[in-house]
One Martini backbone bead per residue (centre of mass of N, CA, C, O) as a GRO file, in nm:
protein
  347
    1MET     BB    1   3.448  -1.420   0.823
    2GLU     BB    2   3.227  -1.659   0.850
    3LYS     BB    3   2.969  -1.770   0.689
    4GLN     BB    4   2.644  -1.830   0.711
    5GLU     BB    5   2.380  -2.045   0.650
    6ASN     BB    6   2.201  -1.959   0.905
    7ALA     BB    7   1.927  -1.713   0.979
    8ILE     BB    8   1.705  -1.603   1.251
    9LEU     BB    9   1.437  -1.374   1.330
   10TYR     BB   10   1.271  -1.352   1.618
   11GLY     BB   11   0.968  -1.149   1.666
   12VAL     BB   12   0.837  -1.059   1.416
   13PRO     BB   13   0.571  -0.918   1.329
   14LYS     BB   14   0.294  -0.975   1.176
   15VAL     BB   15   0.176  -0.987   0.833
   16ALA     BB   16  -0.177  -0.896   0.768
   17TYR     BB   17  -0.469  -0.895   0.678
   18GLY     BB   18  -0.698  -0.645   0.847
   19GLN     BB   19  -0.772  -0.432   1.106
   20ASP     BB   20  -0.459  -0.321   1.090
   21GLY     BB   21  -0.472  -0.347   0.765
   22CYS     BB   22  -0.417  -0.307   0.375
   23THR     BB   23  -0.104  -0.186   0.345
   24PRO     BB   24   0.189  -0.349   0.333
   25PHE     BB   25   0.414  -0.151   0.370
   26PRO     BB   26   0.329  -0.013   0.639
   27MET     BB   27   0.311  -0.281   0.784
   28CYS     BB   28   0.620  -0.336   0.765
   29ILE     BB   29   0.713  -0.080   0.916
   30ARG     BB   30   0.584  -0.149   1.185
   31SER     BB   31   0.719  -0.432   1.232
   32CYS     BB   32   1.011  -0.333   1.210
   33GLY     BB   33   1.004  -0.109   1.419
   34THR     BB   34   0.928  -0.280   1.659
   35TYR     BB   35   1.180  -0.473   1.638
   36LEU     BB   36   1.384  -0.199   1.646
   37GLY     BB   37   1.261   0.034   1.836
   38CYS     BB   38   1.056   0.197   1.664
   39ALA     BB   39   0.821   0.464   1.676
   40VAL     BB   40   0.577   0.310   1.467
   41ASP     BB   41   0.282   0.323   1.338
   42TYR     BB   42   0.045   0.288   1.096
   43THR     BB   43  -0.036   0.581   1.072
   44ARG     BB   44   0.242   0.694   1.030
   45ALA     BB   45   0.331   0.517   0.786
   46MET     BB   46   0.100   0.603   0.597
   47ALA     BB   47   0.145   0.917   0.600
   48GLU     BB   48   0.476   0.948   0.567
   49SER     BB   49   0.478   0.778   0.301
   50GLY     BB   50   0.189   0.867   0.146
   51ALA     BB   51  -0.039   0.631   0.126
   52ALA     BB   52  -0.293   0.775   0.258
   53PHE     BB   53  -0.318   0.973  -0.020
   54ARG     BB   54  -0.376   0.766  -0.237
   55LEU     BB   55  -0.470   0.758  -0.597
   56THR     BB   56  -0.514   0.514  -0.868
   57TRP     BB   57  -0.553   0.508  -1.238
   58ASP     BB   58  -0.574   0.316  -1.516
   59THR     BB   59  -0.662   0.424  -1.844
   60ALA     BB   60  -0.591   0.152  -2.025
   61CYS     BB   61  -0.705  -0.033  -1.784
   62TRP     BB   62  -0.789  -0.308  -1.576
   63ASN     BB   63  -0.577  -0.255  -1.296
   64GLY     BB   64  -0.464  -0.453  -1.025
   65GLY     BB   65  -0.217  -0.226  -0.959
   66ASN     BB   66  -0.331   0.051  -0.857
   67VAL     BB   67  -0.278   0.011  -0.529
   68ASP     BB   68   0.007   0.031  -0.533
   69ALA     BB   69   0.247   0.199  -0.348
   70ILE     BB   70   0.450   0.265  -0.574
   71LEU     BB   71   0.235   0.495  -0.691
   72THR     BB   72   0.232   0.741  -0.500
   73PHE     BB   73   0.469   0.830  -0.662
   74ASP     BB   74   0.644   0.893  -0.944
   75ASP     BB   75   0.871   0.804  -0.759
   76PRO     BB   76   0.904   0.477  -0.666
   77VAL     BB   77   1.113   0.526  -0.408
   78LYS     BB   78   0.982   0.742  -0.222
   79VAL     BB   79   0.795   0.570  -0.040
   80PHE     BB   80   1.043   0.418   0.097
   81ARG     BB   81   1.196   0.665   0.201
   82CYS     BB   82   0.951   0.773   0.375
   83GLY     BB   83   0.911   0.514   0.540
   84MET     BB   84   1.194   0.534   0.682
   85ARG     BB   85   1.140   0.814   0.808
   86ALA     BB   86   0.920   0.691   1.004
   87MET     BB   87   1.177   0.546   1.146
   88GLU     BB   88   1.437   0.730   1.135
   89ARG     BB   89   1.568   0.616   0.851
   90ASN     BB   90   1.748   0.511   0.618
   91LEU     BB   91   1.802   0.389   0.292
   92LYS     BB   92   1.793   0.057   0.153
   93PHE     BB   93   1.836  -0.039  -0.205
   94LEU     BB   94   1.725  -0.307  -0.428
   95SER     BB   95   1.695  -0.355  -0.772
   96ARG     BB   96   1.557  -0.530  -1.027
   97THR     BB   97   1.747  -0.615  -1.310
   98PRO     BB   98   1.877  -0.762  -1.584
   99ASP     BB   99   2.162  -0.765  -1.411
  100THR     BB  100   2.051  -0.908  -1.181
  101LYS     BB  101   2.142  -1.128  -0.924
  102LYS     BB  102   2.076  -1.350  -0.686
  103GLU     BB  103   2.338  -1.288  -0.526
  104ASP     BB  104   2.265  -0.998  -0.465
  105PHE     BB  105   2.019  -1.059  -0.288
  106THR     BB  106   2.153  -1.262  -0.080
  107ALA     BB  107   2.362  -1.058   0.021
  108PHE     BB  108   2.171  -0.848   0.136
  109ILE     BB  109   2.011  -1.036   0.324
  110ARG     BB  110   2.246  -1.143   0.499
  111ARG     BB  111   2.362  -0.884   0.598
  112GLU     BB  112   2.101  -0.790   0.753
  113ILE     BB  113   2.033  -1.039   0.917
  114ASP     BB  114   2.316  -1.059   1.064
  115ALA     BB  115   2.251  -0.753   1.192
  116GLY     BB  116   1.924  -0.763   1.269
  117ASN     BB  117   1.763  -0.702   0.990
  118PRO     BB  118   1.484  -0.670   0.841
  119VAL     BB  119   1.342  -0.741   0.522
  120ILE     BB  120   1.206  -0.568   0.262
  121ALA     BB  121   0.992  -0.701   0.008
  122LEU     BB  122   0.911  -0.760  -0.333
  123GLY     BB  123   0.721  -1.034  -0.318
  124ILE     BB  124   0.822  -1.385  -0.333
  125ILE     BB  125   0.496  -1.391  -0.283
  126GLY     BB  126   0.352  -1.312  -0.536
  127PRO     BB  127   0.301  -1.009  -0.572
  128PRO     BB  128   0.463  -0.674  -0.558
  129GLU     BB  129   0.437  -0.683  -0.254
  130ALA     BB  130   0.499  -0.631   0.058
  131CYS     BB  131   0.745  -0.790   0.278
  132ILE     BB  132   0.911  -1.018   0.514
  133ILE     BB  133   1.245  -1.091   0.590
  134THR     BB  134   1.368  -1.314   0.874
  135GLY     BB  135   1.534  -1.523   0.691
  136TYR     BB  136   1.779  -1.810   0.637
  137ARG     BB  137   1.888  -2.071   0.418
  138GLU     BB  138   2.131  -2.190   0.252
  139GLU     BB  139   2.262  -1.900   0.196
  140GLY     BB  140   1.953  -1.807   0.057
  141ARG     BB  141   1.772  -2.017  -0.082
  142ILE     BB  142   1.613  -1.988   0.181
  143LEU     BB  143   1.315  -1.827   0.293
  144LEU     BB  144   1.186  -1.609   0.560
  145GLY     BB  145   0.841  -1.493   0.679
  146TRP     BB  146   0.623  -1.229   0.579
  147ASN     BB  147   0.295  -1.270   0.402
  148VAL     BB  148  -0.014  -1.190   0.287
  149PHE     BB  149  -0.006  -1.460   0.068
  150GLN     BB  150   0.076  -1.734   0.217
  151GLU     BB  151  -0.243  -1.855   0.257
  152TYR     BB  152  -0.301  -1.881  -0.031
  153PRO     BB  153  -0.389  -2.133  -0.232
  154GLU     BB  154  -0.224  -2.044  -0.504
  155TYR     BB  155   0.068  -2.067  -0.310
  156GLN     BB  156   0.103  -2.354  -0.164
  157ALA     BB  157   0.316  -2.516  -0.347
  158ASN     BB  158   0.573  -2.299  -0.237
  159VAL     BB  159   0.475  -2.341   0.081
  160ARG     BB  160   0.594  -2.320   0.400
  161PHE     BB  161   0.616  -2.368   0.773
  162GLU     BB  162   0.686  -2.244   1.055
  163LYS     BB  163   0.594  -2.274   1.370
  164ASN     BB  164   0.541  -1.942   1.403
  165GLY     BB  165   0.452  -1.885   1.061
  166TYR     BB  166   0.661  -1.869   0.879
  167PHE     BB  167   0.767  -1.874   0.588
  168ILE     BB  168   0.874  -2.111   0.326
  169THR     BB  169   1.113  -2.060   0.054
  170ASP     BB  170   1.280  -2.161  -0.286
  171VAL     BB  171   1.106  -1.962  -0.525
  172TRP     BB  172   1.165  -1.645  -0.517
  173TRP     BB  173   1.332  -1.586  -0.782
  174GLU     BB  174   1.126  -1.712  -0.988
  175ASN     BB  175   0.961  -1.460  -0.920
  176PRO     BB  176   0.902  -1.186  -1.114
  177ASP     BB  177   0.782  -1.013  -0.839
  178THR     BB  178   1.075  -0.999  -0.753
  179THR     BB  179   1.203  -0.646  -0.732
  180ALA     BB  180   1.286  -0.575  -0.414
  181LEU     BB  181   1.492  -0.424  -0.156
  182ILE     BB  182   1.447  -0.332   0.199
  183ALA     BB  183   1.628  -0.112   0.437
  184ALA     BB  184   1.758  -0.007   0.734
  185GLY     BB  185   1.962   0.215   0.819
  186PRO     BB  186   2.207   0.311   1.068
  187ASP     BB  187   2.100   0.598   1.047
  188ALA     BB  188   1.977   0.860   1.227
  189LEU     BB  189   1.685   1.054   1.183
  190GLN     BB  190   1.487   1.297   1.146
  191PRO     BB  191   1.195   1.386   1.152
  192LEU     BB  192   0.956   1.487   0.987
  193THR     BB  193   0.824   1.762   0.904
  194LEU     BB  194   0.548   1.945   0.852
  195GLY     BB  195   0.629   2.040   0.566
  196GLU     BB  196   0.701   1.760   0.448
  197VAL     BB  197   0.436   1.612   0.494
  198LEU     BB  198   0.259   1.818   0.330
  199GLN     BB  199   0.409   1.806   0.069
  200ASN     BB  200   0.361   1.516   0.009
  201ALA     BB  201   0.058   1.512   0.027
  202ALA     BB  202   0.010   1.713  -0.208
  203GLU     BB  203   0.168   1.544  -0.427
  204VAL     BB  204  -0.044   1.304  -0.413
  205LEU     BB  205  -0.321   1.467  -0.443
  206GLU     BB  206  -0.249   1.579  -0.704
  207GLY     BB  207  -0.379   1.621  -1.019
  208HIS     BB  208  -0.257   1.373  -1.252
  209MET     BB  209  -0.041   1.256  -1.507
  210TYR     BB  210   0.130   0.927  -1.540
  211GLY     BB  211   0.104   0.838  -1.813
  212THR     BB  212  -0.175   0.623  -1.768
  213TYR     BB  213  -0.198   0.761  -1.489
  214ALA     BB  214  -0.426   0.856  -1.257
  215LYS     BB  215  -0.380   1.105  -1.007
  216GLY     BB  216  -0.533   1.167  -0.745
  217THR     BB  217  -0.809   1.352  -0.815
  218LEU     BB  218  -0.807   1.236  -1.114
  219ALA     BB  219  -0.878   0.935  -1.053
  220TYR     BB  220  -1.180   0.968  -1.012
  221ASP     BB  221  -1.253   1.011  -1.308
  222ALA     BB  222  -1.131   0.741  -1.416
  223TRP     BB  223  -1.313   0.559  -1.240
  224LYS     BB  224  -1.587   0.669  -1.335
  225ASN     BB  225  -1.550   0.626  -1.642
  226ALA     BB  226  -1.525   0.315  -1.620
  227LEU     BB  227  -1.808   0.265  -1.504
  228LEU     BB  228  -1.961   0.420  -1.749
  229CYS     BB  229  -1.861   0.183  -1.935
  230ASP     BB  230  -2.072  -0.035  -2.078
  231ARG     BB  231  -1.883  -0.221  -2.256
  232ASP     BB  232  -1.740  -0.330  -1.975
  233PHE     BB  233  -2.059  -0.442  -1.913
  234PRO     BB  234  -2.183  -0.686  -2.034
  235GLU     BB  235  -2.458  -0.889  -2.012
  236ASP     BB  236  -2.258  -1.150  -2.102
  237ALA     BB  237  -2.064  -1.166  -1.874
  238VAL     BB  238  -1.804  -1.311  -1.757
  239MET     BB  239  -1.676  -1.381  -1.454
  240PRO     BB  240  -1.373  -1.285  -1.489
  241LEU     BB  241  -1.455  -0.996  -1.568
  242LEU     BB  242  -1.613  -0.929  -1.299
  243VAL     BB  243  -1.375  -0.970  -1.112
  244GLU     BB  244  -1.192  -0.753  -1.228
  245ARG     BB  245  -1.390  -0.514  -1.172
  246MET     BB  246  -1.412  -0.561  -0.862
  247MET     BB  247  -1.123  -0.536  -0.788
  248CYS     BB  248  -1.072  -0.248  -0.869
  249HIS     BB  249  -1.297  -0.119  -0.719
  250GLY     BB  250  -1.234  -0.240  -0.438
  251ASP     BB  251  -0.947  -0.125  -0.414
  252ALA     BB  252  -1.035   0.178  -0.415
  253MET     BB  253  -1.197   0.149  -0.160
  254ASP     BB  254  -0.964   0.048   0.025
  255CYS     BB  255  -0.774   0.281  -0.009
  256LEU     BB  256  -0.965   0.500   0.114
  257SER     BB  257  -1.047   0.364   0.379
  258ASP     BB  258  -0.765   0.339   0.484
  259GLY     BB  259  -0.620   0.607   0.406
  260ARG     BB  260  -0.819   0.840   0.513
  261TRP     BB  261  -0.845   0.750   0.806
  262HIS     BB  262  -0.531   0.788   0.872
  263ALA     BB  263  -0.505   1.073   0.765
  264ALA     BB  264  -0.702   1.196   0.981
  265LYS     BB  265  -0.558   1.094   1.229
  266TYR     BB  266  -0.285   1.245   1.164
  267LEU     BB  267  -0.394   1.544   1.143
  268TYR     BB  268  -0.486   1.555   1.436
  269ARG     BB  269  -0.216   1.522   1.564
  270LEU     BB  270  -0.096   1.776   1.431
  271ALA     BB  271  -0.290   1.976   1.561
  272GLU     BB  272  -0.181   1.935   1.852
  273GLN     BB  273   0.132   2.019   1.779
  274TYR     BB  274   0.006   2.268   1.574
  275PRO     BB  275  -0.186   2.527   1.645
  276ALA     BB  276  -0.147   2.730   1.401
  277ALA     BB  277  -0.268   2.474   1.206
  278ALA     BB  278  -0.529   2.337   1.313
  279SER     BB  279  -0.762   2.433   1.141
  280LYS     BB  280  -0.671   2.312   0.868
  281LEU     BB  281  -0.621   2.018   0.965
  282LYS     BB  282  -0.912   1.960   1.057
  283THR     BB  283  -1.054   2.008   0.793
  284ALA     BB  284  -0.906   1.797   0.633
  285ALA     BB  285  -0.990   1.559   0.810
  286LYS     BB  286  -1.299   1.586   0.769
  287GLU     BB  287  -1.298   1.539   0.464
  288MET     BB  288  -1.182   1.250   0.487
  289GLU     BB  289  -1.422   1.148   0.650
  290GLY     BB  290  -1.626   1.176   0.433
  291ILE     BB  291  -1.529   0.950   0.257
  292SER     BB  292  -1.594   0.722   0.458
  293GLU     BB  293  -1.903   0.779   0.474
  294ILE     BB  294  -1.961   0.708   0.169
  295LEU     BB  295  -1.860   0.430   0.165
  296TRP     BB  296  -2.027   0.301   0.421
  297LYS     BB  297  -2.334   0.446   0.370
  298GLU     BB  298  -2.345   0.409   0.025
  299MET     BB  299  -2.163   0.217  -0.144
  300ILE     BB  300  -2.209  -0.056   0.001
  301PRO     BB  301  -2.520  -0.077  -0.034
  302VAL     BB  302  -2.518  -0.097  -0.350
  303LEU     BB  303  -2.344  -0.376  -0.323
  304GLY     BB  304  -2.425  -0.555  -0.060
  305GLY     BB  305  -2.128  -0.505   0.041
  306TRP     BB  306  -1.779  -0.573   0.096
  307GLU     BB  307  -1.771  -0.790  -0.069
  308ARG     BB  308  -1.640  -1.013  -0.360
  309GLU     BB  309  -1.896  -1.138  -0.471
  310GLU     BB  310  -2.139  -1.215  -0.690
  311ASN     BB  311  -2.333  -1.008  -0.583
  312GLN     BB  312  -2.143  -0.755  -0.625
  313MET     BB  313  -2.084  -0.799  -0.927
  314ARG     BB  314  -2.385  -0.770  -1.028
  315ARG     BB  315  -2.421  -0.488  -0.911
  316LEU     BB  316  -2.201  -0.346  -1.063
  317ALA     BB  317  -2.310  -0.418  -1.367
  318LYS     BB  318  -2.534  -0.219  -1.316
  319PRO     BB  319  -2.612   0.080  -1.442
  320GLU     BB  320  -2.758   0.216  -1.204
  321ASN     BB  321  -2.525   0.162  -0.996
  322ARG     BB  322  -2.292   0.298  -1.141
  323ARG     BB  323  -2.425   0.588  -1.130
  324LEU     BB  324  -2.424   0.607  -0.837
  325LEU     BB  325  -2.114   0.570  -0.793
  326ALA     BB  326  -2.035   0.815  -0.955
  327GLY     BB  327  -2.154   1.028  -0.764
  328GLN     BB  328  -1.984   0.939  -0.512
  329ILE     BB  329  -1.705   1.000  -0.653
  330GLU     BB  330  -1.749   1.304  -0.686
  331ARG     BB  331  -1.769   1.368  -0.382
  332MET     BB  332  -1.505   1.258  -0.287
  333LYS     BB  333  -1.329   1.446  -0.456
  334ALA     BB  334  -1.435   1.706  -0.321
  335HIS     BB  335  -1.302   1.632  -0.046
  336ASP     BB  336  -1.011   1.611  -0.146
  337GLU     BB  337  -0.989   1.907  -0.267
  338ARG     BB  338  -1.034   2.046   0.012
  339ALA     BB  339  -0.798   1.915   0.155
  340TYR     BB  340  -0.577   2.007  -0.043
  341ALA     BB  341  -0.619   2.313   0.001
  342CYS     BB  342  -0.540   2.317   0.297
  343ILE     BB  343  -0.251   2.190   0.266
  344ARG     BB  344  -0.142   2.394   0.064
  345GLU     BB  345  -0.171   2.646   0.259
  346LEU     BB  346   0.071   2.508   0.454
  347THR     BB  347   0.325   2.504   0.230
   0.00000   0.00000   0.00000
């Protein structure tokens, strides 16, 4: 069969930050699932991938990658495998290693697109967050798709746009953060069982260290300790440093706001499906709702809004505000610990 030079899948739903979500990989699962006819919404993708239950903080530095879904489990591939299970499909995965060639990636992409399957990729444009490849031109030299960073000014030099909004780029391989390709396998799988979902949630919530990363409930302590380290917030701090601090703190807030809200929503769904476990499931959901309440009613007012502008950065730098935030973080941790205990009792 002669190879195609160009192929584009039209009608793949857009992936972009907004009210519909702020965790790219589950957003991509929802979009691909919709296109392929799999009944998976964002709440299910968040919860069954494990991403709804995650919180990670690098104790070695102020790490802008703390929020990356790839850190959900200690096994970096597991979040992608579970995400595909949310679509009731098996996982196809190709990681970029020192031995991987561009031709390996283009062959994977062309094979899937030619078969009518969108490809989820890490990177392509910007950092190694998930995006969707919806087509290729010139045998894969040029890629098209959706990426949450495609309209950011700092990436505009290397991006053009299809009439329907798809990005177009020919420097995707040159981006060192293009690190993996993910696709839905052809085999239909059974949905995750209640036991599997809860076991995965407990695994993600459990407090532990993985390398320099504090994960699960232990991440709250690392986050709090970072805020209480006054030497990291000098009085004469330059703006780039304050931007970095605000980004890491804000990402943790976003992670919990997005994650725990959808985790609670999903646990309430499970409570309706499994009456015998409903009491514990509802209790866990209410605890996670308590985290959202602290974020919206207490943490945001301390910072003067949800934005990440100079006003919020200056407020975050003030010692008295950081101590207030530390107390709020302790209370959010207590909510997650109680939710974890309920979930663990059901596993």
